[in-house]
C-alpha positions in Angstrom: 9.2 -38.5 -0.9 6.4 -36.3 1.5 5.3 -33.2 -0.2 6.3 -29.9 2.0 4.0 -27.4 3.2 3.0 -24.3 2.2 2.9 -21.4 4.5 1.0 -18.0 4.4 3.3 -15.4 6.7 1.8 -12.2 7.4 4.1 -9.6 7.5 3.9 -6.0 9.4 1.5 -3.1 7.8 4.2 -0.7 8.9 7.6 -0.2 10.0 6.7 -0.3 13.7 8.0 -3.1 16.1 8.1 -6.6 14.7 7.4 -8.0 18.4 4.5 -6.4 18.8 2.5 -7.8 16.0 3.7 -11.3 15.0 3.5 -14.2 17.4 6.1 -16.2 18.5 5.6 -19.4 16.2 5.5 -17.0 13.0 9.1 -16.0 14.0 9.9 -19.5 14.6 8.6 -21.1 11.6 10.2 -18.5 9.4 13.7 -19.2 11.1 12.8 -23.1 9.4 12.1 -22.1 6.2 15.0 -21.9 3.1 12.1 -21.2 0.3 9.5 -18.2 -0.3 7.7 -16.8 -3.1 7.0 -13.2 -2.3 5.4 -10.1 -3.9 8.4 -7.8 -3.9 11.6 -9.0 -3.3 13.4 -6.2 -1.6 10.3 -5.6 0.5 10.7 -9.4 1.7 14.6 -9.7 2.4 14.2 -6.4 4.7 11.3 -7.9 6.6 13.2 -11.5 7.3 16.8 -9.6 7.8 14.5 -7.6 10.5 14.0 -11.2 12.1 17.5 -11.8 12.8 17.0 -15.4 11.6 19.9 -18.2 12.3 19.8 -18.5 8.1 22.0 -16.3 6.1 20.0 -13.5 3.8 21.9 -14.9 1.2 21.5 -18.5 1.6 17.4 -18.2 1.1 16.1 -18.9 -1.7 13.3 -15.9 -3.3 10.5 -16.5 -6.4 8.6 -13.6 -6.9 4.7 -13.8 -7.7 3.0 -10.4 -8.0 0.1 -9.1 -10.8 3.4 -9.5 -13.4 3.7 -13.4 -13.1 3.0 -15.2 -15.9 0.1 -17.7 -14.9 1.7 -20.2 -16.4 5.0 -20.0 -14.7 3.0 -20.6 -10.9 3.0 -23.9 -11.2 6.5 -24.1 -11.3 6.8 -21.7 -7.8 5.5 -24.9 -6.3 8.6 -27.1 -7.0 10.0 -26.9 -3.4 7.4 -28.4 -2.4 7.6 -31.7 -4.4 11.1 -31.6 -3.2 9.9 -31.9 0.4 10.7 -28.8 1.4 8.5 -26.2 3.5 7.7 -22.8 1.4 6.5 -19.6 2.3 4.2 -17.4 0.8 4.7 -13.4 1.6 2.9 -9.9 0.4 4.4 -6.8 1.0 2.1 -6.3 3.9 -0.7 -7.9 6.2 -2.4 -11.5 5.2 -1.1 -13.2 1.8 -4.2 -13.8 -0.4 -6.3 -11.1 1.0 -6.4 -8.1 -1.1 -3.1 -9.1 -2.4 -1.7 -12.0 -5.1 -1.2 -15.7 -4.1 -4.6 -16.8 -4.2 -3.7 -18.6 -7.7 -1.0 -20.7 -6.1 -2.7 -21.7 -2.6 -5.5 -23.1 -5.3 -2.9 -25.2 -7.5 -1.5 -26.2 -3.9 -5.0 -27.4 -3.0 -5.2 -29.4 -6.2 -2.0 -31.0 -5.7 -2.6 -32.2 -2.1 -0.3 -29.4 -0.4 -1.1 -28.8 2.7 -1.4 -25.2 3.1 -1.3 -23.3 6.8 -2.2 -19.7 7.4 -0.6 -18.2 10.4 -1.5 -15.4 12.7 -0.9 -11.7 12.2 -2.3 -8.3 11.0 -4.6 -7.7 8.3 -5.7 -3.9 7.4 -9.1 -4.8 6.7 -9.6 -7.0 9.8 -8.2 -4.5 12.0 -10.3 -1.5 10.6 -13.6 -3.5 10.4 -13.1 -4.5 14.2 -12.2 -0.6 15.0 -15.0 0.7 13.1 -18.0 0.5 15.1 -19.9 -0.6 12.1 -21.2 -3.8 11.1 -19.0 -7.1 12.0 -21.7 -9.6 11.6 -23.0 -8.5 7.8 -20.3 -6.8 5.8 -18.5 -7.4 2.4 -15.3 -6.2 1.3 -15.4 -4.9 -2.3 -11.5 -4.7 -3.0 -10.8 -1.2 -5.1 -12.9 0.8 -6.6 -13.3 2.8 -10.4 -10.5 5.0 -10.7 -12.1 7.4 -13.3 -14.6 9.8 -11.4 -17.6 8.9 -13.1 -17.7 5.2 -12.7 -16.0 5.8 -8.6 -19.3 8.1 -8.0 -21.8 5.1 -9.8 -20.3 2.4 -7.4 -20.4 4.5 -4.5 -23.9 5.0 -4.8 -24.4 1.3 -5.5 -22.7 0.2 -2.2 -24.6 3.0 -0.2 -27.6 1.6 -1.3 -26.8 -2.4 -1.2 -25.7 -1.2 2.5 -28.8 0.5 3.4 -31.1 -2.7 1.5 -28.8 -5.3 3.3 -27.6 -3.6 6.8 -24.4 -4.2 5.8 -21.1 -2.8 6.2 -18.9 -2.2 3.0 -15.4 -2.2 2.9 -13.0 -1.3 0.4 -9.2 0.2 0.3 -7.5 2.6 -2.0 -4.0 3.5 -3.2 -1.8 6.2 -0.7 -1.9 8.6 -4.1 -5.7 8.4 -4.6 -6.7 8.6 -0.9 -7.6 11.9 -0.3 -9.8 11.9 -4.1 -11.7 8.9 -2.9 -12.6 10.6 0.5 -13.4 13.7 -1.1 -16.1 11.8 -3.7 -17.7 9.9 -0.6 -18.4 12.9 1.2 -19.5 14.7 -1.9 -22.0 11.5 -3.3 -23.4 9.8 -0.1 -25.7 10.9 2.4 -25.1 13.5 5.1 -26.1 10.5 7.5 -24.1 8.0 6.3 -21.6 6.5 8.5 -17.9 6.1 7.2 -15.1 4.8 8.5 -11.3 6.3 7.6 -8.9 3.8 9.0 -5.2 4.6 8.0 -1.6 4.0 8.6 -2.7 1.3 10.8 -0.1 0.1 13.3 1.8 2.9 12.5 2.8 5.4 15.3 0.6 8.1 13.7 -2.4 5.6 13.2 -5.7 7.0 12.4 -8.9 5.2 12.7 -12.0 7.2 13.1 -15.6 7.2 12.3 -18.6 9.7 11.7 -21.4 10.6 9.7 -20.6 12.5 6.1 -22.5 15.6 7.3 -19.7 15.4 10.6 -16.9 14.6 8.4 -17.3 17.6 5.9 -16.4 19.9 8.8 -13.8 18.3 10.2 -11.6 16.6 7.1 -8.5 14.8 8.0 -5.4 15.0 5.9 -5.0 11.6 4.7 -3.1 12.7 1.3 -0.5 9.8 0.2 -1.7 7.5 3.2 -2.8 3.9 3.0 -6.6 3.9 3.8 -9.1 1.6 4.2 -12.8 3.1 3.9 -16.1 1.2 5.6 -19.2 2.5 4.3 -22.4 1.9 6.1 -25.7 3.5 5.2 
């Protein structure tokens, strides 16, 4: 029996119009799938319901894969593929495996001769970088920075030093409830001439993306409290 394929399915970043952010091919592929591995069941069902695909939502099969998944059970998530069915991997927002769960599943797929197909869709990280005006030639993604203030300050100083030495932009993300705190720490830690891009609510109606030096931000601090943000630093 031929193996199915593992599709990496992009998910909208906000509740904006799906048609504006997903190519028709993505919709067509989802329409042909009956098996999904998802980060959150309710989010995935809501997303697929909005697409109005041909198969009733209750006839689709969903398996959970997130930070709480036992690594010993990951291989079993590929069972539909070994039975000849195509399988879709979805995260809560954006691209699977990019600052989201999925890489272990993809690695196992490769190890077992399963074709992995990434689909085109929104990624907040790359949309923010493209709109920042900061280096898109040399950059690194740093994920989440430490939560404790002393460690956070140390991490920001290290990123600023590396950026200055390597002429590289540094990208990092934060949970919405900590966005304002981390931004305040950045402004009180970095050099006045360091450039900072703040990109929040990307693709939503109230999308905000702006790049300024630290000394400029201090005179015009935006309200980003409880908003999902991408930060980009370049010294």
